[in-house]
N, C-alpha and C positions, 0 to 999 in steps of 0.2 A: 627207706623208714626205720629197716628192720632196729636198728640204734634205740629207736624214741620208744617211750614207755608212758603209760598211765599211771598215778596213783590217787588213790581215793583210800580218805580217812575220816575219821570221827575223834571230838575228842569235845571236852565241857571247858569254860572258861574259867580259869582261874578266879578264885573268888575275890581277891584285889584289884582285878582288872575293871575300867571302866568303861561305858557302852564307849563313848568317845574315844579309847584307845583302840577300840575295833576299827575307826575307820583311820585313823594315822597308821596303822599295821597294814590297811590296804594299801593306802598312798606309798609309804617306804618298800611293800611286796611289790608290787606294780612297778617301782624304778629298779628292781632288783633282777625279778623275773623277767624284764626284756633285756636286761645285758645279757642274763643267761639263756635267750632263748626261749625262756619257760613260759609255758599259757595255761591257764585255767579258770577256777570260780572257786572262791570262798562264801559258803552257806552261811547264816547267823542268824539263829532263832530268839536271842537272848541269853540262853545257857547253853548251848550245843554249836559247835564249829562242825562244818562237813566242807572238805577243800578236797576239790580236783584237780590235779596237775599232769599236764604231759610233756614232754620234752626229750632228750635227749638221754641214755641211762645215766651214763656218770654224771652228769649235771644233778638229777635228779635223786642219784643215793647218796649225794654229798646234801642236798638240800632235806633228805629225809632223815638224815645225821642233826641238821641244825634245827626241824622240826622235832625230833624224839625230846633234845636237849632246854627248848623254850620254855619258860614258866610261864607264858601269859594262858598255856592252858592244862591241863591234865587229864588224864584218864585217856590217851591217844592210841585208837585202835586201827590200825592199817586193815582197813576191808580189801582193798585189790591194789596188787601191784605187779605189772606185767606188759609183755608189749602192746603196744599200739597196735588196734587192730584193724584202723581205719584211718581216715585223713584225721587231724586235732578239730577237738570241737570248738576250740575256742583260739586257735592260729592268729588272731588278731588282736588278740585280749591277754595283756599279762598275766593278771588278775582280775578280769570280771566280778562284780558283788552283789550279793539281794540278800534282801532281809528275808526271811519265811516269817509268815504272821501265823502260820498255823503249827504248833510244835509237836505236833503228834507226825509231821511231816520227815523232821529229822531222826525224831527217833524211829521211827522205821528203818529208818538206815541205818541207825546204830544199832540195833537187834537184828540187824539181819546178818546171813554168813556172806561172803565176797562175792559170788555173782548173783545174788538178791540182792543186795545193797548196791550193787551197779544198776543195774534194772531199776530198785526205784531210785536212785539219784537220776538213771537217765528220765523218768516217768515223772518227777519232780519238775526238772527243766521249764517245760512250756508252761507251767502252771504261775512261773515268777515273774516279776519285775525287774530285770537283770540292768545293773549300769556296768558298760565295757570300758566305763573311764577313758573313751575319746575323747 
């Protein structure tokens, strides 16, 4: 598992992105992530994205480059990127998805530094209704 990493980032939705586009992003990402052995979750509150991904380092490195150049979101900030300390959280989900009804929840992750952001992310997960896409 030593070559497996976790990535946590936040960003804001691009001004011209429609809400319905987000569901299309999830559908396409599920297919792509499944092929790449990447798992994770995308959280969205209408303004802010928070995405957590886990998988092989080389594939996450490439994914990070793609994400940085994606015009569908702006102000991307990597909150954590490093070795996966335990088993995958979303091993059976190429991309789980959850809408956050409280905008303060993602704001807290976005404002936190690396370690605190990861803790806030983990604390938020049990409060969400998560669609694993199965």
